[in-house]
C-alpha positions as a Markdown table, in Angstrom:
| # | Residue | x | y | z |
|---|---|---|---|---|
| 1 | Ser | -28.8 | -4.4 | -16.8 |
| 2 | Glu | -29.1 | -0.6 | -15.3 |
| 3 | Ile | -25.9 | -1.5 | -12.6 |
| 4 | Ile | -23.6 | -2.8 | -15.2 |
| 5 | Lys | -24.2 | 0.3 | -17.4 |
| 6 | Asn | -23.2 | 2.8 | -14.5 |
| 7 | Glu | -20.0 | 1.2 | -13.3 |
| 8 | Leu | -19.0 | 0.9 | -16.9 |
| 9 | Leu | -19.9 | 5.1 | -17.5 |
| 10 | Glu | -18.1 | 5.4 | -14.4 |
| 11 | Lys | -15.3 | 3.9 | -15.7 |
| 12 | Leu | -15.5 | 6.0 | -18.5 |
| 13 | His | -15.8 | 9.1 | -17.0 |
| 14 | Ala | -12.7 | 8.3 | -15.0 |
| 15 | Leu | -10.4 | 7.1 | -17.9 |
| 16 | Asn | -11.5 | 10.1 | -19.9 |
| 17 | Glu | -11.0 | 12.4 | -16.6 |
| 18 | Lys | -6.9 | 10.9 | -16.8 |
| 19 | Gln | -7.0 | 11.1 | -20.2 |
| 20 | Ala | -7.4 | 14.8 | -20.0 |
| 21 | Asn | -5.0 | 15.7 | -17.3 |
| 22 | Ile | -2.1 | 14.1 | -19.0 |
| 23 | Glu | -2.9 | 16.0 | -22.0 |
| 24 | Arg | -2.9 | 18.7 | -19.8 |
| 25 | Ile | 0.3 | 17.5 | -18.3 |
| 26 | Ile | 2.0 | 17.3 | -22.0 |
| 27 | Ser | 1.0 | 20.9 | -22.7 |
| 28 | Ser | 3.0 | 22.3 | -20.3 |
| 29 | Tyr | 5.9 | 21.6 | -21.6 |
| 30 | Arg | 7.6 | 23.7 | -24.0 |
| 31 | His | 10.5 | 21.7 | -25.2 |
| 32 | Thr | 10.4 | 17.8 | -25.6 |
| 33 | Trp | 13.8 | 17.6 | -22.9 |
| 34 | Asp | 11.4 | 19.4 | -20.3 |
| 35 | Ile | 9.9 | 16.1 | -19.8 |
| 36 | Phe | 13.1 | 14.6 | -18.9 |
| 37 | Thr | 13.7 | 17.4 | -17.1 |
| 38 | Glu | 10.8 | 17.0 | -15.2 |
| 39 | Leu | 11.2 | 13.3 | -14.5 |
| 40 | Ile | 14.3 | 13.9 | -13.5 |
| 41 | Gln | 13.8 | 16.3 | -10.8 |
| 42 | Asn | 10.6 | 14.1 | -9.6 |
| 43 | Ala | 13.4 | 11.4 | -8.7 |
| 44 | Ala | 15.2 | 13.7 | -6.8 |
| 45 | Asp | 12.1 | 15.2 | -4.9 |
| 46 | Ala | 11.3 | 10.9 | -4.3 |
| 47 | Ile | 14.7 | 10.6 | -3.0 |
| 48 | Ile | 14.5 | 14.0 | -0.3 |
| 49 | Glu | 11.6 | 12.1 | 0.7 |
| 50 | Glu | 12.4 | 8.6 | 1.2 |
| 51 | Phe | 16.1 | 9.6 | 2.8 |
| 52 | Gly | 15.7 | 13.5 | 3.7 |
| 53 | Phe | 18.1 | 15.9 | 3.2 |
| 54 | Glu | 20.7 | 14.2 | 5.7 |
| 55 | Asn | 21.1 | 10.9 | 4.4 |
| 56 | Ile | 20.8 | 12.4 | 0.5 |
| 57 | Asn | 24.0 | 10.0 | -0.3 |
| 58 | Ala | 21.3 | 7.1 | -0.1 |
| 59 | Gly | 19.6 | 8.1 | -3.2 |
| 60 | Lys | 20.2 | 7.0 | -6.5 |
| 61 | Ile | 19.1 | 8.2 | -10.0 |
| 62 | Leu | 20.4 | 6.3 | -13.0 |
| 63 | Leu | 20.0 | 7.6 | -16.4 |
| 64 | Glu | 20.2 | 5.0 | -19.3 |
| 65 | Ile | 20.4 | 5.8 | -22.8 |
| 66 | Asn | 19.5 | 3.3 | -25.5 |
| 67 | Asn | 20.5 | 4.3 | -29.0 |
| 68 | Glu | 20.1 | 1.0 | -30.5 |
| 69 | His | 16.5 | 1.0 | -29.3 |
| 70 | Arg | 15.8 | 4.6 | -28.9 |
| 71 | Thr | 15.1 | 4.8 | -25.3 |
| 72 | Ile | 15.9 | 6.8 | -22.4 |
| 73 | Asn | 15.4 | 5.2 | -19.2 |
| 74 | Ile | 15.4 | 7.3 | -15.4 |
| 75 | Thr | 15.2 | 5.1 | -12.2 |
| 76 | Asp | 15.8 | 5.9 | -9.2 |
| 77 | Asn | 15.3 | 4.7 | -5.1 |
| 78 | Gly | 12.8 | 7.3 | -3.9 |
| 79 | Cys | 9.6 | 6.9 | -2.3 |
| 80 | Gly | 7.4 | 6.0 | -5.7 |
| 81 | Ile | 4.0 | 7.3 | -6.8 |
| 82 | Lys | 1.2 | 5.6 | -4.4 |
| 83 | Glu | -1.6 | 4.4 | -6.4 |
| 84 | Ala | -4.3 | 6.8 | -5.8 |
| 85 | Asp | -2.0 | 9.9 | -6.4 |
| 86 | Leu | -1.0 | 8.7 | -10.2 |
| 87 | Ser | -4.1 | 10.5 | -11.9 |
| 88 | Ser | -2.9 | 13.8 | -10.4 |
Protein backbone atom coordinates (compact mmCIF):
# COMPACT_ATOMS: atom_id res chain seq x y z
CA SER A 1 0.00 0.00 0.00
CA GLU A 2 1.01 3.64 -0.33
CA ILE A 3 1.41 4.10 3.43
CA ILE A 4 3.92 1.26 3.70
CA LYS A 5 5.81 2.57 0.68
CA ASN A 6 6.07 6.05 2.23
CA GLU A 7 7.23 4.61 5.57
CA LEU A 8 9.93 2.56 3.84
CA LEU A 9 11.09 5.59 1.86
CA GLU A 10 11.31 7.65 5.07
CA LYS A 11 13.38 4.94 6.77
CA LEU A 12 15.66 4.64 3.75
CA HIS A 13 16.19 8.40 3.71
CA ALA A 14 17.03 8.40 7.45
CA LEU A 15 19.48 5.52 6.93
CA ASN A 16 21.18 7.33 4.04
CA GLU A 17 21.47 10.45 6.18
CA LYS A 18 23.12 8.48 9.01
CA GLN A 19 25.52 6.83 6.56
CA ALA A 20 26.47 10.23 5.13
CA ASN A 21 27.12 11.54 8.65
CA ILE A 22 29.36 8.56 9.45
CA GLU A 23 31.30 8.97 6.20
CA ARG A 24 31.78 12.70 6.91
CA ILE A 25 33.05 11.95 10.43
CA ILE A 26 35.48 9.27 9.26
CA SER A 27 36.86 11.45 6.46
CA SER A 28 37.66 14.21 8.98
CA TYR A 29 40.42 12.08 10.54
CA ARG A 30 43.92 12.34 9.09
CA HIS A 31 45.47 9.32 10.76
CA THR A 32 44.05 6.04 12.04
CA TRP A 33 45.03 6.92 15.61
CA ASP A 34 42.93 10.11 15.45
CA ILE A 35 39.83 7.95 15.83
CA PHE A 36 41.09 6.51 19.12
CA THR A 37 42.13 9.95 20.34
CA GLU A 38 38.61 11.17 19.62
CA LEU A 39 37.04 8.23 21.48
CA ILE A 40 39.21 8.87 24.54
CA GLN A 41 38.38 12.59 24.41
CA ASN A 42 34.67 11.73 24.19
CA ALA A 43 35.07 9.45 27.23
CA ALA A 44 36.76 12.26 29.16
CA ASP A 45 34.01 14.71 28.18
CA ALA A 46 31.33 12.21 29.27
CA ILE A 47 33.04 11.80 32.66
CA ILE A 48 33.22 15.56 33.17
CA GLU A 49 29.53 15.86 32.25
CA GLU A 50 28.59 12.99 34.60
CA PHE A 51 30.73 13.86 37.62
CA GLY A 52 31.93 17.45 37.10
CA PHE A 53 35.48 18.65 37.62
CA GLU A 54 35.08 18.55 41.38
CA ASN A 55 34.45 14.77 41.34
CA ILE A 56 36.49 13.87 38.28
CA ASN A 57 38.32 11.12 40.19
CA ALA A 58 35.07 9.12 40.20
CA GLY A 59 35.42 8.81 36.44
CA LYS A 60 37.11 5.79 34.88
CA ILE A 61 38.39 5.18 31.37
CA LEU A 62 39.48 1.67 30.49
CA LEU A 63 41.65 1.05 27.43
CA GLU A 64 41.99 -2.63 26.53
CA ILE A 65 44.23 -3.85 23.71
CA ASN A 66 43.88 -7.48 22.71
CA ASN A 67 46.64 -8.49 20.30
CA GLU A 68 45.28 -11.99 19.82
CA HIS A 69 41.85 -10.80 18.65
CA ARG A 70 43.23 -7.57 17.14
CA THR A 71 40.77 -5.40 19.06
CA ILE A 72 40.91 -2.19 21.03
CA ASN A 73 38.14 -1.41 23.53
CA ILE A 74 37.62 1.94 25.19
CA THR A 75 34.99 2.11 27.92
CA ASP A 76 34.08 4.73 30.49
CA ASN A 77 31.56 5.36 33.23
CA GLY A 78 30.50 8.76 31.93
CA CYS A 79 27.05 9.99 31.04
CA GLY A 80 26.73 8.09 27.75
CA ILE A 81 25.02 9.21 24.56
CA LYS A 82 21.28 9.71 24.33
CA GLU A 83 19.72 7.64 21.54
CA ALA A 84 18.35 10.82 19.95
CA ASP A 85 21.91 12.18 19.65
CA LEU A 86 23.49 9.08 18.07
CA SER A 87 23.11 10.22 14.47
CA SER A 88 24.90 13.48 15.13
